C-alpha positions in Angstrom: -150.1 -23.9 -26.4 -148.6 -20.5 -26.9 -145.4 -19.9 -28.8 -143.4 -18.9 -25.7 -143.7 -22.4 -24.3 -140.7 -24.5 -25.1 -140.9 -27.8 -26.9 -138.4 -29.5 -24.6 -137.7 -29.3 -20.9 -135.1 -30.7 -18.5 -135.9 -33.3 -15.9 -133.7 -34.9 -13.2 -133.6 -38.7 -13.4 -132.4 -41.5 -11.1 -131.3 -44.8 -12.7 -130.2 -48.0 -10.9 -128.3 -50.1 -13.5 -128.4 -53.9 -13.4 -124.6 -53.6 -13.3 -124.8 -52.3 -9.7 -124.4 -48.6 -10.3 -126.6 -45.5 -9.6 -126.7 -42.8 -12.3 -128.2 -39.4 -11.7 -128.5 -37.1 -14.7 -130.6 -34.5 -16.5 -132.6 -35.5 -19.5 -134.6 -33.6 -22.1 -138.2 -34.4 -22.3 -141.0 -33.2 -24.6 -143.3 -30.6 -23.1 -146.9 -31.9 -23.6 -149.9 -29.9 -24.4 -152.4 -30.1 -21.6 -155.5 -32.4 -22.0 -158.8 -30.7 -21.2 -158.5 -31.5 -17.5 -154.8 -30.7 -17.2 -152.6 -27.7 -16.6 -148.9 -27.1 -17.6 -146.9 -25.7 -14.7 -143.5 -23.9 -15.0 -141.9 -25.2 -11.8 -140.0 -22.7 -9.7 -139.5 -24.5 -6.4 -139.4 -28.2 -5.3 -138.1 -29.3 -1.9 -135.8 -32.2 -1.3 -137.6 -34.3 1.3 -136.3 -37.4 2.9 -138.7 -39.5 0.9 -137.3 -37.9 -2.3 -133.8 -38.8 -1.3 -134.9 -42.4 -0.9 -135.9 -42.5 -4.5 -133.0 -40.3 -5.7 -130.2 -42.3 -4.2 -131.8 -45.7 -3.9 -129.5 -48.1 -2.0 -126.4 -46.5 -3.4 -123.3 -45.9 -1.3 -123.0 -42.1 -1.9 -119.5 -42.1 -0.4 -118.5 -43.6 -3.7 -120.1 -40.9 -5.8 -118.2 -39.5 -8.7 -119.1 -36.8 -11.2 -118.7 -36.6 -15.0 -120.4 -34.7 -17.8 -120.5 -30.9 -18.1 -121.3 -28.1 -15.7 -124.7 -27.7 -17.4 -125.4 -31.5 -17.6 -123.5 -33.2 -14.8 -123.8 -37.0 -14.4 -123.3 -38.5 -11.0 -122.4 -42.2 -10.5 -122.2 -44.2 -7.3 -121.8 -47.9 -6.4 -124.8 -49.9 -5.1 -123.5 -52.6 -2.7 -124.1 -56.1 -3.9 -126.1 -57.0 -0.8 -128.5 -54.1 -1.5 -129.2 -55.0 -5.2 -132.0 -57.4 -4.3 -134.0 -54.5 -2.8 -133.6 -52.5 -6.0 -134.9 -55.3 -8.3 -138.2 -53.6 -9.2 -136.5 -50.5 -10.5 -133.4 -51.9 -12.3 -132.6 -50.2 -15.6 -135.7 -47.9 -15.3 -134.9 -44.1 -15.5 -137.1 -42.6 -12.8 -138.1 -39.0 -12.4 -137.9 -37.6 -8.8 -139.6 -35.1 -6.6 -143.0 -35.5 -4.9 -144.1 -31.9 -4.7 -143.4 -28.4 -5.9 -144.8 -25.0 -6.9 -144.8 -22.8 -9.9 -147.0 -20.8 -12.3 -149.6 -22.3 -14.6 -148.6 -21.2 -18.2 -151.1 -23.3 -20.2 -154.4 -25.0 -19.4 -156.8 -27.4 -20.9 -160.4 -26.5 -21.9 -162.2 -27.6 -18.7 -163.4 -24.9 -16.3 -161.2 -26.2 -13.4 -158.1 -26.0 -15.6 -158.9 -22.6 -17.1 -159.5 -21.2 -13.6 -155.8 -21.9 -12.7 -154.3 -20.3 -15.8 -151.7 -17.7 -14.7 -152.0 -18.7 -11.1 -149.2 -19.6 -8.7 -150.0 -23.2 -7.5 -148.6 -25.9 -5.3 -148.5 -29.2 -7.1 -148.5 -32.8 -5.9 -147.8 -35.5 -8.5 -144.2 -36.7 -8.7 -141.5 -35.8 -11.2 -141.2 -32.3 -9.7 -137.5 -31.9 -10.3 -138.5 -30.8 -13.8 -138.6 -27.4 -15.5 -142.2 -28.1 -16.6 -144.9 -30.5 -15.4 -148.3 -31.3 -16.9 -150.7 -32.5 -14.2 -154.5 -32.8 -13.6 -156.0 -29.5 -12.3 -157.1 -31.5 -9.2 -153.5 -32.1 -8.2 -152.9 -28.3 -7.8 -153.6 -26.0 -4.9 -154.0 -22.3 -5.9 -151.8 -20.4 -3.5 -153.2 -17.3 -1.7 -152.4 -14.0 -3.4 -148.8 -12.8 -2.6 -147.6 -16.3 -1.8 -144.3 -17.2 -3.6 -143.5 -20.6 -5.1 -140.9 -21.1 -2.5 -143.4 -20.6 0.3 -145.8 -23.0 -1.4 -143.3 -25.6 -2.4 -143.8 -27.8 0.7 -147.6 -27.4 0.9 -148.4 -31.1 0.8 -146.0 -33.7 2.2 -145.0 -32.2 5.5 -148.2 -30.3 6.3 -150.4 -33.3 5.5 -148.1 -35.5 7.5 -148.3 -33.2 10.6 -152.1 -33.0 10.4 -152.3 -36.7 9.6 -150.4 -37.6 12.7 -152.8 -35.6 14.8 -155.8 -37.0 13.1 -154.5 -40.6 13.5 -154.0 -39.9 17.2 -157.6 -38.7 17.5 -159.2 -41.5 15.4 -157.3 -44.2 17.4 -158.4 -42.8 20.8 -155.2 -41.3 22.1 -155.0 -37.9 23.7 -151.3 -36.9 23.3 -148.4 -38.0 21.1 -144.7 -38.5 20.7 -142.5 -37.5 17.7 -138.9 -38.3 17.0 -136.4 -36.3 14.9 -138.6 -33.5 16.2 -136.5 -30.5 15.2 -137.1 -31.0 11.5 -139.3 -28.8 9.3 -142.0 -31.3 9.9 -141.4 -31.4 13.6 -141.6 -27.7 13.9 -144.9 -27.7 12.0 -146.2 -30.4 14.2 -145.4 -28.4 17.3 -147.2 -25.4 15.9 -150.3 -27.5 15.1 -150.3 -29.1 18.6 -150.0 -25.6 20.2 -152.9 -24.3 18.2 -155.0 -27.4 19.0 -153.9 -27.6 22.6 -152.5 -31.1 22.2 -149.7 -32.3 24.4 -146.6 -33.3 22.3 -143.5 -35.0 23.5 -140.5 -34.2 21.2 -137.4 -36.4 21.0 -134.3 -34.9 19.5 -130.6 -35.9 19.4 -128.8 -32.6 20.1 -129.2 -29.9 22.8 -129.3 -27.1 20.1 -132.3 -28.9 18.6 -134.0 -29.0 22.0 -133.3 -25.2 22.3 -134.8 -24.6 18.9 -138.0 -26.3 19.8 -138.3 -24.7 23.2 -137.8 -21.4 21.4 -141.0 -21.9 19.4 -143.0 -22.9 22.4 -142.5 -26.7 22.9 -143.0 -27.7 26.5 -141.8 -31.4 26.4 -138.4 -31.9 24.7 -136.2 -34.9 25.5 -132.6 -35.3 24.2 -132.0 -38.9 23.3 -128.2 -38.4 23.6 -128.4 -37.2 27.2 -127.6 -39.6 30.1 -131.0 -38.8 31.7 -133.0 -39.4 28.6 -135.0 -42.4 29.8 -136.0 -40.7 33.0 -136.9 -37.5 31.1 -139.0 -39.3 28.6 -140.8 -41.3 31.2 -141.6 -38.2 33.2 -142.9 -36.4 30.0 -145.1 -39.4 29.1 -146.5 -39.6 32.7 -147.4 -36.0 32.6 -148.9 -35.9 29.1 -150.4 -39.4 28.9 -149.0 -39.9 25.4 -149.5 -43.5 24.2 -148.9 -43.1 20.5 -145.6 -42.2 18.8 -144.5 -41.4 15.2 -140.9 -42.3 14.6 -138.7 -41.0 11.7 -135.6 -43.0 12.8 -136.7 -46.6 12.3 -133.6 -48.5 13.2 -131.9 -49.0 16.5 -133.3 -49.1 20.0 -135.4 -45.9 20.2 -138.8 -47.6 19.3 -138.3 -50.1 22.1 -137.2 -47.3 24.5 -140.4 -45.3 23.8 -142.6 -48.4 24.4 -140.8 -49.2 27.6 -141.1 -45.7 28.9 -144.8 -45.6 28.0 -145.3 -48.7 30.1 -143.3 -47.3 33.0 -145.3 -44.1 32.9 -148.6 -45.9 32.8 -147.6 -48.2 35.7 -146.9 -45.2 38.0 -150.7 -45.0 38.5 -151.4 -48.7 38.4 -153.6 -50.1 41.2 -152.4 -53.6 41.0 -149.6 -55.7 39.4 -150.2 -57.8 36.3 -147.6 -60.2 34.9 -148.9 -59.2 31.4 -148.3 -55.5 31.9 -150.8 -52.7 31.6 -154.0 -53.0 29.6 -153.4 -49.6 28.0 -152.5 -50.0 24.3 -149.2 -48.4 23.3 -148.6 -47.7 19.6 -145.5 -46.7 17.6 -145.7 -45.9 13.9 -142.5 -45.8 11.9 -142.8 -43.4 9.1 -139.1 -42.9 8.1 -135.8 -44.6 7.9 -133.1 -42.2 9.1 -131.4 -45.2 10.6 -131.3 -48.2 8.3 -130.2 -50.6 11.0 -132.6 -53.3 12.3 -135.3 -52.1 14.8 -134.2 -53.7 18.1 -136.8 -54.3 20.9 -136.0 -55.1 24.5 -139.4 -56.1 25.6 -140.4 -54.7 29.0 -143.7 -53.2 27.9 -146.3 -55.9 28.5 -148.6 -57.3 25.9 -150.8 -54.3 24.9 -148.7 -52.7 22.2 -148.2 -52.4 18.5 -145.6 -51.3 15.9 -146.6 -50.5 12.3 -145.7 -48.4 9.3 -147.4 -45.1 8.5 -147.3 -43.0 5.4 -149.3 -39.9 4.7 -150.8 -40.7 1.3 -152.3 -44.1 2.3 -153.7 -42.3 5.3 -155.4 -39.6 3.1 -156.9 -42.4 0.9 -158.2 -44.0 4.1 -160.0 -40.9 5.4 -161.4 -40.0 2.0 -161.6 -36.9 -0.2 -163.8 -34.8 2.0 -161.7 -35.2 5.1 -158.5 -34.7 3.1 -159.9 -31.5 1.5 -160.6 -30.1 5.0 -156.9 -30.6 5.9 -155.8 -28.9 2.6 -158.0 -25.9 3.4 -156.4 -25.6 6.8 -152.9 -25.8 5.1 -153.8 -23.1 2.6 -154.9 -20.8 5.3 -151.7 -21.2 7.3 -149.1 -21.7 4.6 -146.9 -18.8 5.7 -147.4 -19.3 9.4 -148.3 -22.7 10.9 -147.1 -24.6 7.9 -144.1 -22.5 6.9 -140.9 -24.3 5.7 -137.4 -23.0 5.8 -134.5 -24.0 3.5 -130.7 -23.8 3.8 -130.2 -23.1 0.1 -131.9 -22.8 -3.3 -130.2 -24.6 -6.1 -130.7 -25.3 -9.8 -131.2 -28.7 -11.4 -127.5 -28.8 -12.4 -126.4 -27.6 -8.9 -128.5 -30.4 -7.3 -126.1 -32.9 -9.0 -122.9 -31.3 -7.8 -121.1 -33.5 -5.3 -120.9 -30.9 -2.5 -124.6 -30.2 -2.8 -125.4 -34.0 -2.8 -123.3 -34.4 0.4 -125.1 -31.5 2.1 -128.7 -32.4 1.5 -128.0 -36.1 1.6 -127.2 -35.9 5.3 -130.9 -35.1 5.9 -129.7 -32.9 8.8 -131.9 -30.5 10.6 -131.5 -27.0 9.1 -129.9 -28.2 5.9 -133.0 -28.8 3.7 -132.5 -27.8 0.1 -135.0 -26.3 -2.4 -134.6 -26.9 -6.1 -135.6 -24.2 -8.5 -135.7 -26.1 -11.8 -135.8 -22.9 -13.8 -133.0 -21.1 -11.9 -130.6 -19.3 -14.1 -132.9 -19.4 -17.2 
């Protein structure tokens, strides 16, 4: 390691205490020297994804959040409801680092050829604990960014792009020809639209507001249904009949939307049915839940026959399933389209200490379209 590399670094931590309290804070950690296969990255951008918020807040009621500490080292506390403590049992009294992905500059490298090849490069990184000023990771966890690409442009190079491509790949591998996506105006949803337009795949988008529908139509989406509109069920059924979509990826989770999608799929299929069956159509209809924007129970009103399925879907188990070669092909496509097809947009860039200010927590904690935040762990230094 060179002399300009600090001995200590700040890292954001989330702690659920057995007393029933969430504590968010910044802690000092030792900066390690890279092993032969590792690199040390000075992180300059890390997005706050919904999956990160799940770990950051846990089951805490953030309406109870209070702040203490100093401006440079704020400490946020919030109450975890008693009924939610059981779900937090596995992480009680464990101080956990947060942040799935990020980007920065490699400032030190181990002796191996792959590690040395990244020295001085701007890289995207996948490996957890990204809300840190420095992160030591295996060279294979890094993606060298194309020349001229900024850390902010490369910060979201893994989770959302791989998710969008993974959804399309799942659709193909399971024999479907078109798909449905909910919460479709998000950064991920916009990416998925661009992928489907490039690949000439029919995509049915479900949103909750008319301005979100307008946003998607503005980037070329053809099928957009507003779940809050009185004519939503009719709109969705028409779109499903026209596209033939029989697989959906749902970010909402709770409530009635999953059941509505399955029912509308069945209605769309039956428009061309040749005969009646008391068991419904033979066409399999599949909904994968990959998020939990609504934590209420998933409610089904079954009018969709017997050929259907509901399951969970996450991108990293999917990439493990398809193997390293297929995953590498997806990553190569991402690298080529990082500032176009897979571009992400952020409402604000904040420092580690700003990420623990109550107004910032309230803003990005809403997980609202257009309000995604980007942490620059070394901002202001």
